[in-house]
C-alpha positions in Angstrom: 216.1 209.6 131.9 218.3 209.7 129.2 217.9 211.2 126.1 218.4 209.7 122.8 218.5 211.5 119.4 216.9 210.4 116.2 217.6 211.3 112.5 214.8 210.8 109.9 213.7 212.1 107.1 211.0 214.8 106.8 208.0 212.5 105.1 208.9 210.1 107.5 208.4 212.6 110.5 205.1 213.8 108.7 204.1 210.4 108.9 204.6 209.4 112.4 203.5 212.6 113.4 200.2 211.7 111.5 200.0 208.0 113.1 200.7 209.2 116.6 197.6 211.8 116.2 195.7 208.6 115.1 196.6 207.1 117.9 196.0 209.5 120.5 199.6 209.9 121.2 202.6 212.2 121.1 205.1 211.6 118.9 207.8 211.0 121.7 205.3 208.3 123.1 204.6 206.9 119.8 208.4 206.5 119.3 208.6 205.1 122.9 205.9 202.3 122.4 207.4 201.3 119.0 211.0 200.8 120.1 209.7 199.1 123.1 207.4 196.6 120.8 210.6 196.0 118.7 212.8 195.4 121.9 210.1 192.9 123.5 209.7 191.3 119.9 213.6 190.9 119.5 213.6 189.5 123.5 211.3 186.8 122.6 212.8 185.6 119.4 216.1 185.6 121.2 214.4 183.4 123.9 212.9 180.9 121.5 216.3 180.7 119.2 217.5 179.8 123.2 214.9 177.4 124.3 214.8 175.6 120.3 218.8 175.4 120.6 218.6 173.4 123.9 215.9 171.4 122.9 217.7 170.2 119.6 221.2 169.6 121.7 218.7 167.0 123.8 217.3 165.5 121.0 221.1 165.2 119.2 222.6 163.8 122.4 219.8 161.3 123.0 218.9 160.1 119.5 215.1 160.3 120.7 212.3 162.2 119.0 208.3 162.1 118.6 207.2 160.6 115.2 205.5 164.0 113.4 201.9 161.5 113.2 202.1 160.8 117.0 203.0 164.3 117.9 199.8 165.3 115.7 197.4 162.8 117.0 198.2 164.0 120.6 198.1 168.2 119.3 194.4 167.6 117.7 193.0 165.7 120.5 194.2 168.7 123.0 192.4 170.8 120.7 189.2 168.9 121.0 189.6 169.2 124.7 190.8 165.4 125.4 193.8 164.6 127.7 195.5 162.4 126.0 198.7 160.5 127.4 202.0 162.2 125.4 203.9 160.3 122.6 206.8 158.2 123.7 209.9 159.6 122.4 211.8 156.8 120.0 215.4 156.7 118.5 215.3 157.8 115.2 215.1 155.8 112.0 212.4 153.3 114.0 
């Protein structure tokens, strides 16, 4: 396994050691978990950006959207456990 060296202020290193101890982990495990969590979060955000961009491109190409009021009614019905018909997309401005 490759090694990465990080430099940190003494105060942060002491805080890291205390946090790791509270979590019942070694400093190494705590750092590895934190880096893993940060990488996974960034990957998730990048995927959400990709999906949003893809959907926005579809909207721009088609000009069709679902009105917020229609979407809101659909979402509220779903939250109540109902299975409503999805609202129809239509050209903007109507």
